[in-house]
N, CA, C and O atoms as CSV, one atom per row, in Angstrom:
chain,resi,resn,atom,element,x,y,z
A,1,UNK,N,N,-19.223,-44.719,-44.518
A,1,UNK,CA,C,-19.659,-45.151,-43.390
A,1,UNK,C,C,-21.038,-43.606,-43.155
A,1,UNK,O,O,-22.224,-43.707,-42.842
A,2,UNK,N,N,-20.527,-42.814,-43.349
A,2,UNK,CA,C,-21.322,-41.238,-42.719
A,2,UNK,C,C,-22.492,-41.372,-43.444
A,2,UNK,O,O,-23.546,-41.102,-42.867
A,3,UNK,N,N,-22.527,-41.967,-45.328
A,3,UNK,CA,C,-24.049,-42.458,-45.459
A,3,UNK,C,C,-24.804,-43.138,-44.942
A,3,UNK,O,O,-26.012,-42.935,-44.829
A,4,UNK,N,N,-24.181,-44.053,-44.554
A,4,UNK,CA,C,-25.285,-45.218,-43.918
A,4,UNK,C,C,-26.118,-44.629,-42.866
A,4,UNK,O,O,-27.284,-44.913,-42.592
A,5,UNK,N,N,-25.336,-43.755,-42.310
A,5,UNK,CA,C,-26.001,-42.951,-40.744
A,5,UNK,C,C,-27.736,-42.235,-41.500
A,5,UNK,O,O,-28.784,-42.281,-40.855
A,6,UNK,N,N,-27.637,-41.669,-42.852
A,6,UNK,CA,C,-28.476,-41.341,-43.199
A,6,UNK,C,C,-29.480,-42.530,-43.558
A,6,UNK,O,O,-30.697,-42.414,-43.411
A,7,UNK,N,N,-29.123,-43.196,-43.836
A,7,UNK,CA,C,-30.210,-44.697,-44.177
A,7,UNK,C,C,-30.639,-45.429,-42.835
A,7,UNK,O,O,-31.720,-46.015,-42.773
A,8,UNK,N,N,-29.627,-45.372,-41.601
A,8,UNK,CA,C,-30.154,-45.951,-40.869
A,8,UNK,C,C,-31.355,-45.086,-39.759
A,8,UNK,O,O,-31.909,-45.520,-38.749
A,9,UNK,N,N,-31.450,-43.905,-40.338
A,9,UNK,CA,C,-32.608,-43.074,-39.849
A,9,UNK,C,C,-34.271,-43.727,-40.069
A,9,UNK,O,O,-35.247,-43.604,-39.329
A,10,UNK,N,N,-34.145,-44.382,-41.259
A,10,UNK,CA,C,-34.803,-44.841,-42.055
A,10,UNK,C,C,-35.838,-46.167,-40.993
A,10,UNK,O,O,-37.000,-46.572,-40.970
A,11,UNK,N,N,-34.536,-46.436,-40.238
A,11,UNK,CA,C,-34.873,-47.746,-39.505
A,11,UNK,C,C,-35.039,-47.496,-37.783
A,11,UNK,O,O,-34.698,-48.218,-36.846
A,12,UNK,N,N,-35.701,-46.174,-37.809
A,12,UNK,CA,C,-35.699,-45.927,-36.357
A,12,UNK,C,C,-36.851,-46.393,-35.919
A,12,UNK,O,O,-37.812,-45.883,-36.495
A,13,UNK,N,N,-37.131,-47.237,-35.049
A,13,UNK,CA,C,-38.010,-48.048,-34.008
A,13,UNK,C,C,-39.444,-47.154,-33.596
A,13,UNK,O,O,-40.628,-47.453,-33.750
A,14,UNK,N,N,-38.792,-45.930,-33.004
A,14,UNK,CA,C,-39.632,-44.987,-32.283
A,14,UNK,C,C,-40.639,-44.505,-33.204
A,14,UNK,O,O,-41.850,-44.421,-33.001
A,15,UNK,N,N,-39.874,-44.148,-34.415
A,15,UNK,CA,C,-40.772,-43.378,-35.486
A,15,UNK,C,C,-41.773,-44.323,-36.130
A,15,UNK,O,O,-42.968,-44.040,-36.221
A,16,UNK,N,N,-41.262,-45.414,-36.557
A,16,UNK,CA,C,-42.240,-46.515,-36.932
A,16,UNK,C,C,-43.190,-46.617,-36.020
A,16,UNK,O,O,-44.242,-46.531,-36.653
A,17,UNK,N,N,-43.471,-46.775,-34.693
A,17,UNK,CA,C,-44.220,-46.566,-33.395
A,17,UNK,C,C,-45.035,-45.847,-33.688
A,17,UNK,O,O,-46.163,-46.341,-33.668
A,18,UNK,N,N,-44.940,-44.503,-34.060
A,18,UNK,CA,C,-45.702,-43.079,-34.084
A,18,UNK,C,C,-46.193,-43.319,-35.735
A,18,UNK,O,O,-47.222,-42.683,-35.962
A,19,UNK,N,N,-45.789,-43.935,-36.688
A,19,UNK,CA,C,-46.320,-43.593,-38.116
A,19,UNK,C,C,-47.132,-44.468,-38.252
A,19,UNK,O,O,-48.279,-44.099,-38.506
A,20,UNK,N,N,-46.871,-45.878,-38.141
A,20,UNK,CA,C,-48.077,-46.960,-38.473
A,20,UNK,C,C,-49.225,-47.474,-38.055
A,20,UNK,O,O,-49.925,-48.218,-38.741
A,21,UNK,N,N,-49.514,-47.061,-36.765
A,21,UNK,CA,C,-50.497,-46.860,-36.458
A,21,UNK,C,C,-51.678,-45.300,-36.874
A,21,UNK,O,O,-52.866,-45.171,-37.171
A,22,UNK,N,N,-50.624,-44.468,-36.690
A,22,UNK,CA,C,-51.560,-43.396,-37.545
A,22,UNK,C,C,-52.132,-43.426,-38.991
A,22,UNK,O,O,-53.145,-42.925,-39.480
A,23,UNK,N,N,-51.040,-44.258,-39.551
A,23,UNK,CA,C,-51.302,-44.351,-41.250
A,23,UNK,C,C,-52.758,-45.358,-41.167
A,23,UNK,O,O,-53.754,-45.066,-41.829
A,24,UNK,N,N,-52.711,-46.477,-40.323
A,24,UNK,CA,C,-53.795,-47.473,-40.259
A,24,UNK,C,C,-54.969,-46.410,-39.915
A,24,UNK,O,O,-55.992,-46.312,-40.593
A,25,UNK,N,N,-54.706,-45.691,-38.861
A,25,UNK,CA,C,-56.189,-44.987,-38.666
A,25,UNK,C,C,-56.530,-44.101,-40.041
A,25,UNK,O,O,-57.628,-44.074,-40.597
A,26,UNK,N,N,-55.394,-43.420,-40.433
A,26,UNK,CA,C,-55.911,-42.338,-41.745
A,26,UNK,C,C,-56.300,-43.270,-42.567
A,26,UNK,O,O,-56.915,-42.640,-43.427
A,27,UNK,N,N,-56.335,-44.527,-42.885
A,27,UNK,CA,C,-56.434,-45.384,-43.751
A,27,UNK,C,C,-58.189,-45.478,-43.595
A,27,UNK,O,O,-59.093,-45.157,-44.366
A,28,UNK,N,N,-58.183,-46.013,-42.360
A,28,UNK,CA,C,-59.660,-46.660,-41.984
A,28,UNK,C,C,-60.306,-45.135,-42.239
A,28,UNK,O,O,-61.039,-45.085,-43.227
A,29,UNK,N,N,-60.134,-43.815,-41.456
A,29,UNK,CA,C,-60.833,-42.877,-41.601
A,29,UNK,C,C,-61.045,-41.978,-43.077
A,29,UNK,O,O,-62.159,-41.666,-43.498
A,30,UNK,N,N,-59.940,-41.685,-43.663
A,30,UNK,CA,C,-60.012,-40.825,-44.748
A,30,UNK,C,C,-58.850,-41.184,-45.833
A,30,UNK,O,O,-57.766,-40.612,-45.720
A,31,UNK,N,N,-59.024,-41.956,-46.695
A,31,UNK,CA,C,-58.046,-42.656,-47.668
A,31,UNK,C,C,-57.230,-41.540,-48.529
A,31,UNK,O,O,-56.010,-41.451,-48.666
A,32,UNK,N,N,-58.131,-40.817,-49.004
A,32,UNK,CA,C,-57.866,-39.601,-49.939
A,32,UNK,C,C,-56.818,-38.832,-49.406
A,32,UNK,O,O,-55.783,-38.461,-49.961
A,33,UNK,N,N,-57.301,-38.596,-48.011
A,33,UNK,CA,C,-56.206,-37.720,-46.911
A,33,UNK,C,C,-54.759,-38.847,-46.848
A,33,UNK,O,O,-53.652,-38.479,-46.455
A,34,UNK,N,N,-54.975,-39.788,-47.168
A,34,UNK,CA,C,-53.627,-40.804,-46.888
A,34,UNK,C,C,-52.892,-40.968,-48.001
A,34,UNK,O,O,-51.693,-41.226,-47.899
A,35,UNK,N,N,-53.589,-40.824,-49.396
A,35,UNK,CA,C,-53.123,-40.674,-50.453
A,35,UNK,C,C,-52.539,-39.028,-50.478
A,35,UNK,O,O,-51.398,-38.787,-50.871
A,36,UNK,N,N,-53.092,-38.388,-50.201
A,36,UNK,CA,C,-52.257,-36.962,-50.183
A,36,UNK,C,C,-51.181,-36.822,-49.578
A,36,UNK,O,O,-50.186,-36.217,-49.976
A,37,UNK,N,N,-51.362,-37.489,-48.385
A,37,UNK,CA,C,-49.873,-37.538,-47.335
A,37,UNK,C,C,-48.853,-38.299,-47.857
A,37,UNK,O,O,-47.717,-38.055,-47.450
A,38,UNK,N,N,-49.062,-39.422,-48.906
A,38,UNK,CA,C,-47.790,-40.331,-49.393
A,38,UNK,C,C,-47.423,-39.535,-50.465
A,38,UNK,O,O,-46.206,-39.481,-50.644
A,39,UNK,N,N,-48.201,-38.822,-51.329
A,39,UNK,CA,C,-48.022,-37.988,-52.220
A,39,UNK,C,C,-46.887,-37.256,-51.794
A,39,UNK,O,O,-45.733,-37.518,-52.131
A,40,UNK,N,N,-47.285,-36.207,-50.942
A,40,UNK,CA,C,-46.482,-35.179,-50.078
A,40,UNK,C,C,-45.011,-35.557,-49.669
A,40,UNK,O,O,-44.046,-34.817,-49.861
A,41,UNK,N,N,-44.950,-36.970,-49.002
A,41,UNK,CA,C,-44.323,-37.229,-48.817
A,41,UNK,C,C,-43.113,-37.956,-50.025
A,41,UNK,O,O,-41.915,-38.081,-49.772
A,42,UNK,N,N,-43.774,-38.370,-51.337
A,42,UNK,CA,C,-42.543,-38.336,-51.953
A,42,UNK,C,C,-42.096,-37.229,-52.640
A,42,UNK,O,O,-41.051,-37.381,-53.272
A,43,UNK,N,N,-42.677,-36.060,-52.672
A,43,UNK,CA,C,-42.425,-34.842,-52.955
A,43,UNK,C,C,-41.389,-34.244,-52.197
A,43,UNK,O,O,-40.271,-33.914,-52.594
A,44,UNK,N,N,-41.827,-34.150,-51.178
A,44,UNK,CA,C,-40.745,-33.427,-50.137
A,44,UNK,C,C,-38.969,-33.447,-50.543
A,44,UNK,O,O,-38.193,-32.539,-50.839
A,45,UNK,N,N,-38.819,-34.745,-50.409
A,45,UNK,CA,C,-37.395,-34.802,-50.891
A,45,UNK,C,C,-37.155,-34.033,-52.200
A,45,UNK,O,O,-36.232,-33.218,-52.207
A,46,UNK,N,N,-37.782,-34.183,-53.140
A,46,UNK,CA,C,-37.547,-33.009,-54.464
A,46,UNK,C,C,-37.582,-31.507,-54.047
A,46,UNK,O,O,-36.969,-30.656,-54.692
A,47,UNK,N,N,-38.468,-31.160,-52.729
A,47,UNK,CA,C,-38.265,-29.919,-52.682
A,47,UNK,C,C,-37.002,-29.516,-51.676
A,47,UNK,O,O,-36.427,-28.433,-51.570
A,48,UNK,N,N,-36.829,-30.464,-51.147
A,48,UNK,CA,C,-35.561,-29.987,-50.267
A,48,UNK,C,C,-34.353,-30.376,-50.761
A,48,UNK,O,O,-33.259,-30.085,-50.278
A,49,UNK,N,N,-34.590,-31.123,-51.855
A,49,UNK,CA,C,-32.964,-31.263,-52.811
A,49,UNK,C,C,-32.891,-29.874,-53.438
A,49,UNK,O,O,-31.796,-29.319,-53.530
A,50,UNK,N,N,-34.171,-29.202,-53.939
A,50,UNK,CA,C,-33.932,-28.042,-54.743
A,50,UNK,C,C,-33.902,-26.905,-53.771
A,50,UNK,O,O,-33.925,-25.814,-54.342
A,51,UNK,N,N,-33.854,-26.845,-52.391
A,51,UNK,CA,C,-33.659,-25.891,-51.630
A,51,UNK,C,C,-31.876,-25.962,-51.298
A,51,UNK,O,O,-31.042,-25.130,-50.940
A,52,UNK,N,N,-31.853,-27.066,-51.553
A,52,UNK,CA,C,-30.117,-27.447,-51.396
A,52,UNK,C,C,-29.226,-27.346,-52.463
A,52,UNK,O,O,-28.010,-27.156,-52.485
A,53,UNK,N,N,-30.049,-27.509,-53.339
A,53,UNK,CA,C,-29.110,-27.004,-54.502
A,53,UNK,C,C,-29.136,-25.085,-54.898
A,53,UNK,O,O,-28.199,-24.466,-55.403
A,54,UNK,N,N,-30.213,-24.623,-54.565
A,54,UNK,CA,C,-30.750,-23.203,-54.263
A,54,UNK,C,C,-29.464,-22.593,-53.462
A,54,UNK,O,O,-28.602,-21.824,-53.888
A,55,UNK,N,N,-29.611,-23.194,-52.133
A,55,UNK,CA,C,-28.561,-22.313,-51.374
A,55,UNK,C,C,-27.164,-22.922,-51.583
A,55,UNK,O,O,-26.390,-22.490,-50.728
A,56,UNK,N,N,-26.722,-23.584,-52.240
A,56,UNK,CA,C,-25.398,-23.982,-52.879
A,56,UNK,C,C,-25.139,-22.936,-53.787
A,56,UNK,O,O,-24.137,-22.229,-53.670
A,57,UNK,N,N,-25.978,-22.785,-54.693
A,57,UNK,CA,C,-26.278,-21.723,-55.672
A,57,UNK,C,C,-25.316,-20.034,-55.043
A,57,UNK,O,O,-24.201,-19.551,-55.240
A,58,UNK,N,N,-26.436,-19.683,-54.320
A,58,UNK,CA,C,-26.790,-18.678,-53.636
A,58,UNK,C,C,-25.451,-18.229,-52.898
A,58,UNK,O,O,-24.960,-17.110,-53.050
A,59,UNK,N,N,-24.740,-19.544,-51.816
A,59,UNK,CA,C,-24.038,-18.909,-50.983
A,59,UNK,C,C,-22.549,-20.257,-51.155
A,59,UNK,O,O,-22.129,-20.926,-50.211
A,60,UNK,N,N,-22.044,-20.321,-52.554
A,60,UNK,CA,C,-21.352,-21.388,-52.996
A,60,UNK,C,C,-20.021,-21.395,-51.883
A,60,UNK,O,O,-19.568,-22.455,-51.452
A,61,UNK,N,N,-19.509,-20.133,-51.516
A,61,UNK,CA,C,-18.412,-20.500,-50.545
A,61,UNK,C,C,-18.934,-20.747,-49.110
A,61,UNK,O,O,-18.213,-20.271,-48.234
A,62,UNK,N,N,-19.984,-21.360,-48.720
A,62,UNK,CA,C,-20.340,-21.631,-47.025
A,62,UNK,C,C,-20.502,-23.298,-47.426
A,62,UNK,O,O,-21.246,-23.774,-48.284
A,63,UNK,N,N,-19.654,-23.943,-46.612
A,63,UNK,CA,C,-19.778,-25.353,-46.593
A,63,UNK,C,C,-20.054,-25.913,-45.082
A,63,UNK,O,O,-19.248,-25.744,-44.167
A,64,UNK,N,N,-21.266,-26.583,-44.943
A,64,UNK,CA,C,-21.650,-26.693,-43.742
A,64,UNK,C,C,-20.295,-27.467,-42.751
A,64,UNK,O,O,-19.710,-27.118,-41.726
A,65,UNK,N,N,-20.197,-28.560,-43.585
A,65,UNK,CA,C,-19.138,-29.382,-43.059
A,65,UNK,C,C,-18.596,-28.478,-42.215
A,65,UNK,O,O,-19.059,-28.405,-41.077
A,66,UNK,N,N,-17.212,-27.384,-42.731
A,66,UNK,CA,C,-16.260,-26.779,-42.191
A,66,UNK,C,C,-16.695,-26.393,-41.418
A,66,UNK,O,O,-16.142,-26.446,-40.319
A,67,UNK,N,N,-18.362,-25.586,-41.649
A,67,UNK,CA,C,-18.816,-24.728,-39.963
A,67,UNK,C,C,-18.920,-25.557,-39.170
A,67,UNK,O,O,-18.413,-25.106,-38.143
A,68,UNK,N,N,-19.433,-26.955,-38.930
A,68,UNK,CA,C,-19.608,-27.919,-38.053
A,68,UNK,C,C,-18.123,-28.391,-37.246
A,68,UNK,O,O,-17.859,-29.049,-36.240
A,69,UNK,N,N,-17.373,-27.693,-38.244
A,69,UNK,CA,C,-15.834,-28.345,-37.553
A,69,UNK,C,C,-15.203,-27.243,-36.499
A,69,UNK,O,O,-14.355,-27.315,-35.609
A,70,UNK,N,N,-16.049,-26.163,-37.045
A,70,UNK,CA,C,-15.681,-24.498,-36.685
A,70,UNK,C,C,-16.541,-24.533,-35.158
A,70,UNK,O,O,-15.909,-24.268,-34.136
A,71,UNK,N,N,-17.560,-24.772,-35.104
A,71,UNK,CA,C,-18.432,-24.686,-34.477
A,71,UNK,C,C,-17.997,-25.729,-33.015
A,71,UNK,O,O,-17.797,-25.328,-31.868
A,72,UNK,N,N,-17.963,-26.586,-33.325
A,72,UNK,CA,C,-17.347,-27.925,-32.596
A,72,UNK,C,C,-15.893,-27.170,-31.402
A,72,UNK,O,O,-15.658,-27.287,-30.200
A,73,UNK,N,N,-15.321,-26.530,-32.379
A,73,UNK,CA,C,-14.114,-25.698,-31.649
A,73,UNK,C,C,-14.638,-24.682,-31.028
A,73,UNK,O,O,-13.761,-24.045,-30.443
A,74,UNK,N,N,-15.761,-24.215,-30.887
A,74,UNK,CA,C,-16.270,-23.009,-30.221
A,74,UNK,C,C,-16.340,-21.782,-30.783
A,74,UNK,O,O,-16.159,-20.760,-30.122
A,75,UNK,N,N,-16.635,-21.784,-32.174
A,75,UNK,CA,C,-16.532,-20.390,-33.093
A,75,UNK,C,C,-18.155,-20.106,-33.228
A,75,UNK,O,O,-19.005,-20.622,-33.954
A,76,UNK,N,N,-18.241,-18.883,-32.044
A,76,UNK,CA,C,-19.693,-18.484,-32.368
A,76,UNK,C,C,-20.143,-18.002,-33.480
A,76,UNK,O,O,-21.359,-18.143,-33.610
A,77,UNK,N,N,-19.563,-17.443,-34.399
A,77,UNK,CA,C,-19.585,-16.756,-35.528
A,77,UNK,C,C,-19.914,-17.806,-36.562
A,77,UNK,O,O,-20.672,-17.428,-37.455
A,78,UNK,N,N,-19.442,-19.184,-36.615
A,78,UNK,CA,C,-19.275,-20.127,-37.253
A,78,UNK,C,C,-21.047,-20.545,-37.166
A,78,UNK,O,O,-21.783,-20.569,-38.152
A,79,UNK,N,N,-21.454,-20.834,-35.820
A,79,UNK,CA,C,-22.605,-21.111,-35.351
A,79,UNK,C,C,-23.328,-20.040,-36.118
A,79,UNK,O,O,-23.729,-20.368,-37.234
A,80,UNK,N,N,-23.560,-18.822,-35.711
A,80,UNK,CA,C,-24.183,-17.987,-36.437
A,80,UNK,C,C,-24.297,-18.060,-37.699
A,80,UNK,O,O,-25.462,-18.271,-38.036
A,81,UNK,N,N,-23.379,-17.950,-38.764
A,81,UNK,CA,C,-23.921,-18.419,-40.006
A,81,UNK,C,C,-24.321,-19.865,-40.388
A,81,UNK,O,O,-25.106,-19.900,-41.336
A,82,UNK,N,N,-24.085,-20.668,-40.044
A,82,UNK,CA,C,-24.815,-22.137,-39.768
A,82,UNK,C,C,-26.394,-22.059,-39.785
A,82,UNK,O,O,-27.179,-22.587,-40.572
A,83,UNK,N,N,-26.588,-21.402,-38.897
A,83,UNK,CA,C,-28.189,-20.816,-38.154
A,83,UNK,C,C,-28.332,-20.514,-39.253
A,83,UNK,O,O,-28.923,-21.339,-39.949
A,84,UNK,N,N,-27.866,-19.210,-39.919
A,84,UNK,CA,C,-28.750,-18.435,-40.867
A,84,UNK,C,C,-28.384,-19.664,-42.492
A,84,UNK,O,O,-29.176,-19.914,-43.401
A,85,UNK,N,N,-27.706,-19.908,-42.413
A,85,UNK,CA,C,-27.925,-21.138,-43.653
A,85,UNK,C,C,-29.133,-22.125,-43.317
A,85,UNK,O,O,-29.913,-22.487,-44.197
A,86,UNK,N,N,-29.217,-22.454,-42.256
A,86,UNK,CA,C,-30.337,-23.252,-42.038
A,86,UNK,C,C,-31.542,-22.727,-42.185
A,86,UNK,O,O,-32.469,-23.432,-42.584
A,87,UNK,N,N,-31.707,-21.437,-41.892
A,87,UNK,CA,C,-32.816,-20.889,-41.487
A,87,UNK,C,C,-33.358,-20.038,-42.883
A,87,UNK,O,O,-34.393,-19.374,-42.940
A,88,UNK,N,N,-32.356,-20.250,-43.997
A,88,UNK,CA,C,-32.419,-19.703,-45.186
A,88,UNK,C,C,-33.150,-21.081,-46.059
A,88,UNK,O,O,-34.230,-20.847,-46.601
A,89,UNK,N,N,-32.619,-22.368,-46.178
A,89,UNK,CA,C,-32.932,-23.578,-46.515
A,89,UNK,C,C,-34.294,-23.786,-46.308
A,89,UNK,O,O,-35.098,-24.219,-47.135
A,90,UNK,N,N,-34.615,-23.281,-44.569
A,90,UNK,CA,C,-35.642,-23.532,-44.344
A,90,UNK,C,C,-36.767,-22.574,-44.983
A,90,UNK,O,O,-37.819,-23.109,-45.334
A,91,UNK,N,N,-36.630,-21.399,-45.125
A,91,UNK,CA,C,-37.741,-20.329,-45.948
A,91,UNK,C,C,-37.804,-20.915,-47.254
A,91,UNK,O,O,-38.891,-21.086,-47.806
A,92,UNK,N,N,-36.612,-21.267,-47.840
A,92,UNK,CA,C,-36.585,-21.807,-49.524
A,92,UNK,C,C,-37.753,-22.990,-49.428
A,92,UNK,O,O,-38.824,-22.998,-50.035
A,93,UNK,N,N,-37.261,-23.958,-48.522
A,93,UNK,CA,C,-38.245,-25.012,-48.580
A,93,UNK,C,C,-39.562,-24.379,-48.598
A,93,UNK,O,O,-40.286,-24.351,-49.593
A,94,UNK,N,N,-39.865,-23.836,-47.378
A,94,UNK,CA,C,-41.369,-23.321,-47.372
A,94,UNK,C,C,-41.854,-22.484,-48.417
A,94,UNK,O,O,-43.072,-22.489,-48.595
A,95,UNK,N,N,-41.006,-21.629,-49.282
A,95,UNK,CA,C,-41.648,-21.300,-50.404
A,95,UNK,C,C,-42.012,-22.249,-51.635
A,95,UNK,O,O,-42.998,-22.291,-52.372
A,96,UNK,N,N,-40.901,-22.953,-51.574
A,96,UNK,CA,C,-41.394,-23.758,-52.767
A,96,UNK,C,C,-42.759,-25.113,-52.618
A,96,UNK,O,O,-43.246,-25.795,-53.520
A,97,UNK,N,N,-43.075,-25.115,-51.080
A,97,UNK,CA,C,-44.073,-25.759,-51.029
A,97,UNK,C,C,-45.574,-24.713,-50.949
A,97,UNK,O,O,-46.722,-25.062,-51.223
A,98,UNK,N,N,-45.207,-23.674,-50.591
A,98,UNK,CA,C,-46.255,-22.787,-50.776
A,98,UNK,C,C,-46.629,-22.634,-52.583
A,98,UNK,O,O,-47.643,-22.571,-53.278
A,99,UNK,N,N,-45.476,-22.627,-52.742
A,99,UNK,CA,C,-45.490,-22.238,-54.720
A,99,UNK,C,C,-46.238,-23.665,-55.652
A,99,UNK,O,O,-46.889,-23.684,-56.697
A,100,UNK,N,N,-45.804,-24.732,-54.748
A,100,UNK,CA,C,-46.258,-25.937,-55.033
A,100,UNK,C,C,-47.835,-26.396,-54.950
A,100,UNK,O,O,-48.319,-27.344,-55.569
A,101,UNK,N,N,-48.691,-25.315,-53.842
A,101,UNK,CA,C,-49.382,-25.897,-53.567
A,101,UNK,C,C,-50.414,-24.414,-54.358
A,101,UNK,O,O,-51.620,-24.356,-54.113
A,102,UNK,N,N,-49.913,-23.620,-55.031
A,102,UNK,CA,C,-50.605,-22.882,-55.965
A,102,UNK,C,C,-51.383,-23.087,-56.862
A,102,UNK,O,O,-51.822,-22.147,-57.525
């Protein structure tokens, strides 16, 4: 059932209310920019997946789901570690984006 939660995010009406009119406006104003946006949206999950793989190779002993359970129990150190892991993945994604644009 948790896997369906991820797919359910794709059906968020509020998000689509923001996205669709903007896509239409972008199509009417600058189709090349729309094409670039679509290409990056297709490429973004690849970069995110690579960042996850890098984080799991660099920190194989850290399991985010375990940290979340400990955070719910009030473990501040687990919260700090989870924050550091999220920051690390964000920096790796940024590095991959900068690398991809070079």
